[in-house]
N, C-alpha and C positions, 0 to 999 in steps of 0.2 A: 504494499499500499504505499503510495507516494502522495504527498500533499504539502501545503504551505499554509501558514497562518499569521494573522495579525491578532494579538489578544486584546488590543485596546481600541479597536474601531468603534464599537458601540459606546464605550466609555467616553471616547472623544466626542461623539455626537451629543451625548447627554450633557457633557461639560460645556460644549459650545452653546447649546440651547439655554442652559441654566445660567452660565456666566454672562452671556450677551443679552439675556432677557428676551430671546426670540419667541414670538408668538407662533405656536405650531399651526394655528388655523391659517390656511392659505399658503403655508410654506412649501408644501409639495408643488403646487402650481407655479410658484415663483422659482423654485429650483429647476423645474423642467424648462422654463423659458430661458435660463441663463446659458450662454455659449460655453462650450468646453474651453478650459484654460482661463478664459476671461481676463487674461493678463496677469494672473497671480500664480504663484507656485507655493507649495507648503510641504514641510517635512512633518508628518503627523505622529510625533512621539512624545507627548506631554507627560506620559507615564513610563518612559523608557520603551524598549523595543524587545519583543521576543525573537528568538533565533529564527532567521529566514535565510533562503539561499543568497550568498554573497554579501549579506549586510552585516556590519558589525553592530553590536548592541549600542544604541544611541543613549546619550544622557537624557535626562528627563527635560525635554524641551519640545516646543512646537514652533517652528519658525515660518514666517510668511512675509517676505520682503514685498515692497510695492504698495503697502498700505498708504492711503492718502486720507485727507479729510472728507473725500467723497465716498470712501469705502463704508458700506452698510454692514450691519450685523449679518444680514443674509449673504452678502459677499463672502464674509469670513467663514460662515457655515459651509457654503458651497466649496470654497477652497479646501477646507478640512476633509469634507466627504470626498471630494474628487481626488485629494492626495491619497486617501486610503485605497480608492479604486485604482489609482495609477501604481501604487505599491503592489496590489494584487496582480496587476498586469505584469509587472516584473517577476513575480512569483511564477506566473503562468508561463512566461518565456523560459525560466529555469526548468520548470516541469516538462515543457515540450522537449528539452534537450535530453531528459531521461526517459520519458515515456511519450513519444510523439503521437499525434493523431486524435487528441481529445476533441470531440465536437462540441461539448458543452461542459460547463463546470457546475458543481453543486456547492452552494454557500449556505450558511446557517447563521442564526442570531436573531434575537428579538429586534434589534435595531434595523436590520435589513427587512425584516418582515413588516416593519412599520413605514418603510420609505421606498415606494416603488421608484421614485426619482433616483435614489441612491443606487438601486439594483440596475437601472438603466445606465447610470454613469459607469458602473462596473462592466456591464456588457459591452458598452461602447469602447471603453478603455482597453478591454482584453481582446475584443474583436471576435467574441464568441457568445452564444446564448448563455445566460446564467440562470440556473434553477435554484430557488430558495427553498430549502427543506422546511416544511411546517412542523417537523419533529422537534420536541423539546430536548431531545437527547443530543449529545455531541455528534456532529456530522461525521467526523473522522471515525468514531467508534461504530457508528451505524454502517458506514461504508466498508470498514474492515470486516464486520460481522456478515454483511451481505455477500462480500467476496468469498469468505470462508464457506458460507452456505452454498453458494454457487458451485465452488470447487468440489464440495461433498455431494452435489447433486440433490440437495435438499430444497424444498420449496421455501420462498422467502417473501415477505411482504415489504414492499418499499414504501416509505412514508410519502404522502402526497407532497408535491412540489409545485410552486408557481414558477413558470418559465418566462423570462423576459427575452423576446426575440430582438434581432437587430434589423433595423430598417432605416437607419439615419444616413447611410451613404458614405462615399469616399471622403467628402469634405469633413465630416465628423471624425472619421478615422485619422485623417491627416492632422486635425486639430489636437486630438488626443496624443498622437505621436509627438507632436511638438511640446505639448504639456508634459509628457513623460520625460522628454529630453531636458526641459527646464528643471523638473524635479530631481532628476539625476545630477545636474549641475549643482543644484542647491544642497543635496545631500553630501556630495563630495566636498563642497566648499565649507559648509557650516558643520557638518558632523565629523567627517574624516579629517578635515583641516584643523579642527579644534582638539583633536586627540593628542 
């Protein structure tokens, strides 16, 4: 079983909403209208970083240059959520080198279940459909058990999942590729450069 994880994505979302006093009513619609990248980049690690392919553990920080007096709380929430999606895109690239050919990814977590806009960001950033497991159990454990049962020839029940499909076109993919390049530069400059 091969996978990758960010342990603090949901915590980051909750922290952003709480700290910036963002009203959740209407937030989903506002997030969906924002362009990918929107001129901001962010390293989403205010609580440190769990082990991921090719990434060193980060200090407890969340960096987002380019803030101005015109930046809104929703802009900052968007940058944080998008940064998590871009980080998962990097995990997917590393996984493709080990186990190529995945046609869709399965994600889990209450925060993703509560934000279709965030799941769409992930699907767009990764370039593959993303299924969000409705199971309350750890997705990695469920996946490992399902694989073991399949290998043993035993019947298995897969938890229901909501799938977000991709239909936003080449321009969106190019914008996310550029946003991922900016995030990589930011990570190298601020996290690796400060070690």
